[in-house]
C-alpha positions in Angstrom: 22.2 24.2 -46.1 22.0 27.8 -46.8 20.5 29.7 -43.8 17.3 31.8 -44.7 17.5 35.8 -44.8 15.6 37.2 -42.1 14.4 40.9 -42.5 13.1 42.5 -38.9 11.0 45.6 -38.9 9.9 47.2 -35.9 10.6 47.1 -32.1 8.0 44.6 -30.3 9.2 42.1 -28.3 9.3 39.6 -30.7 11.4 41.7 -33.1 14.0 42.5 -30.2 13.5 39.3 -29.0 14.8 37.4 -32.7 17.2 40.2 -33.5 19.3 39.1 -30.0 18.6 35.8 -31.3 20.4 36.0 -34.4 23.2 37.9 -32.8 23.4 35.0 -30.0 23.5 32.9 -32.6 26.3 34.3 -35.0 28.2 34.2 -31.9 27.9 30.5 -31.8 28.7 29.9 -36.0 30.9 27.2 -35.2 28.1 25.5 -33.9 24.4 23.5 -35.2 22.2 24.3 -32.4 19.3 22.1 -32.6 15.7 23.1 -32.6 14.8 23.0 -28.6 18.4 25.2 -28.2 17.0 27.6 -30.7 13.0 27.8 -29.0 14.9 27.7 -25.2 17.3 30.5 -26.4 14.3 32.7 -27.9 12.2 32.1 -25.2 14.9 33.1 -23.0 15.4 36.2 -25.6 12.1 37.0 -24.9 12.0 37.0 -21.5 15.1 39.1 -21.2 13.2 41.9 -23.7 10.0 41.7 -21.2 12.7 42.7 -18.6 13.3 39.5 -16.2 16.4 38.4 -15.3 17.6 34.8 -17.1 20.7 32.8 -15.2 22.3 30.0 -17.6 24.4 27.5 -17.2 27.9 27.8 -19.1 29.4 24.8 -19.8 32.7 26.1 -20.4 33.1 27.6 -16.4 32.5 24.5 -13.6 30.7 26.5 -10.5 33.7 26.3 -8.5 36.1 28.6 -10.8 32.5 31.1 -11.3 34.3 34.4 -9.4 32.2 35.1 -6.3 29.7 38.0 -6.6 29.8 40.8 -4.4 26.7 41.1 -1.9 
């Protein structure tokens, strides 16, 4: 199935969040994300564009392997 070509215009929060989602999906091009992943990731993008800090689980890195954060 060919991907739909989506052109974005404007700088509203939803448009910027969708642009960010497109960038993230491009970085995951080797995967086929499901509906839940897409909607959850878009919600995270929308929150970030609105100024929120979003935490995420990195499946590639275990918590014990993560570098310690300086406080």
